[in-house]
GURO-761250 format. One record per residue (C-alpha): residue in three letters; y, x, z. Coordinates in pm, whole numbers, m for minus. Layout:
<sites>
ALA:Y:X:Z;
...
</sites>
This chain:
<sites>
MET:4249:9540:17195;
LYS:4057:9622:16878;
ASN:3706:9604:16750;
LEU:3658:9252:16921;
LEU:3330:9179:16738;
LEU:3182:9501:16833;
SER:3173:9380:17185;
ALA:2867:9187:17077;
ALA:2729:9444:16839;
ILE:2733:9721:17097;
GLY:2529:9513:17330;
ASP:2291:9415:17059;
ILE:2246:9781:16945;
ALA:2198:9898:17304;
GLY:1948:9624:17376;
SER:1751:9663:17070;
ALA:1553:9956:17205;
TYR:1438:9756:17499;
GLU:1376:9402:17360;
SER:991:9414:17322;
ARG:752:9367:17607;
TYR:636:9724:17554;
ASN:983:9885:17592;
SER:1153:9639:17827;
THR:1266:9770:18167;
LYS:1396:9651:18496;
ASN:1517:9993:18595;
TYR:1896:9999:18559;
ASP:1897:10387:18575;
ALA:1655:10408:18285;
VAL:1891:10228:18049;
GLU:2029:10448:17775;
MET:2310:10276:17587;
PHE:2234:10412:17235;
SER:1878:10553:17232;
SER:1723:10698:16919;
HIS:1564:10362:16862;
ALA:1875:10162:16877;
ARG:1989:9949:16568;
PHE:2183:9642:16496;
THR:1965:9327:16478;
ASP:1991:8956:16383;
ASP:2225:8920:16671;
THR:2494:9140:16495;
VAL:2426:8999:16154;
CYS:2481:8640:16266;
THR:2778:8730:16485;
PHE:2956:8879:16189;
ALA:2848:8603:15947;
CYS:2981:8338:16184;
ALA:3303:8530:16242;
GLU:3348:8561:15850;
ALA:3311:8198:15790;
LEU:3545:8099:16074;
LEU:3805:8361:15956;
ASN:3790:8254:15594;
ASN:3717:7888:15629;
LEU:3372:7921:15463;
ASP:3089:7687:15484;
MET:2908:7806:15808;
ALA:2556:7732:15694;
ASP:2606:7879:15344;
ASN:2758:8207:15482;
LEU:2498:8234:15761;
TRP:2218:8199:15496;
LYS:2391:8447:15260;
ARG:2447:8720:15505;
THR:2115:8695:15690;
ASN:1928:8705:15362;
GLY:2119:9024:15291;
HIS:1956:9182:15598;
PRO:1601:9024:15587;
HIS:1434:9264:15832;
ALA:1690:9233:16113;
GLY:1440:9073:16350;
TYR:1478:8693:16317;
GLY:1270:8438:16478;
TYR:1001:8259:16291;
ARG:1172:7912:16259;
PHE:1500:8093:16154;
ARG:1307:8294:15883;
LEU:1172:7964:15744;
TRP:1532:7835:15727;
MET:1629:8156:15536;
ALA:1363:8107:15293;
SER:1469:7747:15210;
SER:1718:7650:14955;
VAL:1820:7352:15181;
HIS:2005:7449:15492;
ASN:1906:7176:15716;
PRO:1923:7240:16101;
TYR:1586:7234:16273;
GLY:1690:7137:16642;
SER:1667:7471:16794;
TYR:1769:7522:17159;
GLY:1696:7898:17124;
ASN:1952:8164:17236;
GLY:2041:8239:16880;
SER:2332:8007:16892;
ALA:2488:8175:17200;
MET:2449:8531:17066;
ARG:2640:8452:16745;
CYS:2927:8252:16865;
SER:3168:8496:17031;
ALA:3413:8478:16749;
ALA:3496:8121:16851;
GLY:3609:8237:17190;
TRP:3819:8524:17036;
LEU:3976:8323:16761;
ALA:4044:7987:16922;
GLY:4405:7909:17036;
THR:4306:7629:17278;
GLU:4000:7522:17467;
GLU:3944:7225:17246;
GLU:3949:7442:16933;
CYS:3708:7692:17099;
VAL:3453:7398:17165;
ASP:3497:7283:16804;
MET:3446:7633:16664;
ALA:3153:7693:16890;
ARG:2983:7389:16775;
LEU:3043:7491:16409;
THR:2861:7815:16463;
ALA:2562:7639:16621;
MET:2511:7342:16397;
PRO:2347:7506:16082;
THR:2023:7564:16287;
HIS:2066:7502:16663;
ASN:2173:7144:16663;
HIS:1965:7048:16985;
PRO:2215:6968:17273;
GLU:2101:7282:17464;
GLY:2167:7489:17168;
ILE:2517:7355:17125;
LYS:2580:7390:17493;
GLY:2477:7744:17497;
ALA:2724:7833:17221;
MET:3004:7626:17395;
ALA:2952:7798:17731;
THR:2941:8143:17585;
ALA:3249:8098:17370;
LEU:3447:7932:17646;
ALA:3371:8212:17873;
VAL:3516:8456:17618;
TYR:3819:8225:17555;
HIS:3911:8186:17921;
LEU:3874:8557:18000;
LYS:4089:8657:17700;
SER:4333:8412:17822;
GLY:4368:8578:18154;
ARG:4136:8369:18370;
ASP:3943:8551:18640;
LYS:3572:8569:18726;
ALA:3600:8298:18986;
TYR:3729:8053:18717;
VAL:3440:8143:18479;
ARG:3187:8095:18758;
SER:3335:7747:18848;
TYR:3435:7616:18510;
VAL:3157:7762:18290;
LEU:2843:7867:18493;
GLU:2866:7594:18746;
HIS:2982:7331:18502;
PHE:2718:7400:18228;
TYR:2430:7533:18441;
PRO:2458:7396:18793;
ASP:2111:7490:18870;
TRP:2220:7861:18849;
ALA:2550:7812:19041;
LEU:2429:7977:19367;
LYS:2240:8257:19213;
GLY:2327:8617:19208;
TYR:2181:8904:18996;
ALA:1953:9016:19293;
ASP:1817:8654:19311;
ILE:1705:8658:18939;
HIS:1631:9010:18868;
ASP:1268:9057:18997;
ASP:1125:8732:18849;
TYR:1327:8718:18534;
VAL:1105:8712:18216;
ASN:1164:8715:17849;
ASP:1318:8361:17805;
THR:1446:8298:17459;
THR:1602:7949:17526;
CYS:1970:7908:17580;
GLN:1918:7752:17913;
GLY:1727:8059:18028;
THR:1952:8323:17869;
VAL:2315:8204:17889;
PRO:2331:8163:18266;
ALA:2159:8497:18317;
ALA:2411:8663:18085;
LEU:2694:8511:18268;
ILE:2570:8633:18605;
CYS:2531:8976:18457;
PHE:2907:8971:18363;
LEU:3022:8815:18681;
GLU:2856:9085:18897;
SER:2948:9378:18660;
LYS:3199:9657:18727;
ASP:3298:9743:18373;
TYR:3172:9691:18004;
VAL:2889:9948:18027;
ASP:2773:9825:18362;
CYS:2754:9475:18234;
ILE:2532:9577:17934;
LYS:2306:9780:18148;
LEU:2261:9488:18395;
ALA:2181:9264:18112;
ILE:1926:9500:17962;
SER:1764:9580:18302;
LEU:1673:9218:18353;
GLY:1376:9298:18147;
GLY:1416:8981:17924;
ASP:1545:8946:17566;
ALA:1758:9247:17608;
ASP:1955:9276:17298;
THR:2052:8908:17306;
LEU:2141:8901:17682;
ALA:2358:9202:17617;
ALA:2509:9045:17291;
ILE:2609:8741:17484;
ALA:2745:8922:17801;
GLY:2909:9196:17615;
PRO:3204:8997:17472;
MET:3265:8842:17813;
ALA:3296:9182:17967;
TYR:3526:9304:17691;
ALA:3751:9011:17723;
PHE:3793:9061:18097;
TYR:3780:9441:18127;
ARG:3986:9506:17802;
SER:3807:9826:17758;
MET:3491:9975:17586;
PRO:3409:10341:17548;
ASP:3540:10494:17227;
ASN:3227:10682:17157;
LEU:3013:10360:17154;
GLN:3271:10190:16928;
ASP:3249:10479:16684;
GLU:2878:10494:16679;
ALA:2841:10121:16643;
LEU:3093:10107:16351;
ALA:2902:10395:16176;
MET:2579:10195:16189;
LEU:2735:9883:16031;
PRO:2730:9800:15655;
GLU:3070:9787:15470;
TRP:3094:9403:15473;
MET:3079:9404:15852;
ARG:3332:9672:15891;
ARG:3567:9467:15673;
VAL:3511:9156:15874;
ASN:3565:9356:16181;
SER:3908:9479:16064;
ASP:4005:9146:15924;
PHE:3914:8961:16244;
ASP:4096:9202:16460;
ALA:4416:9143:16248;
ALA:4388:8764:16272;
VAL:4345:8758:16661;
SER:4644:8806:16868;
LEU:4592:8910:17227;
</sites>
């Protein structure tokens, strides 16, 4: 497998055209993977910044601050922008879904479940140090870790979805689709992304299911995408090529170095 980090970036790029309340859709068939409005957003910037920090043993907060300020118009939330503007990198107790969209590197890179949890916590702590923010990162990273390690969907449903989000344990995609709204919390996004993966047929199907929930489309797809790639072991070559062409040089370098460091 290659282009591991692109599994989040492709979801982010595809979902970016559908993330506003004016452009969101609940129509699966209307979803275009890379429309003319598609671009990478804060989800991709933060994913690559966290991966770079984990890979090179850099200070997580410092690197996240550096890389996000290098892309100041990527679509960050209000409180994160305040954090970016400050010279002091103190966490602010967020339980938003930003911790879950940026943590997939922990699942790919970890050699053990304990290491995965520790790395996921590291990616969350610079800003999202609320228990729900940390839990969202842990659940997302563990799903990727278990799937890349050969576990099946039943295992992820039991040991991730049911364990971390028991209120969602008996829900399927059809149960949540019609009433799902733009929820930017971890507790409203991560279990929904897990359900999109669990009911998907392949990588693209997973991304389209996430986008057509009609919620925070880019983040849902950025969270679900790495799970799908870890399980299906395949992403369309054309999407990988198009996504790579959109990324700046530093992200392409991190992508290559990261692939070299992860043995699957």
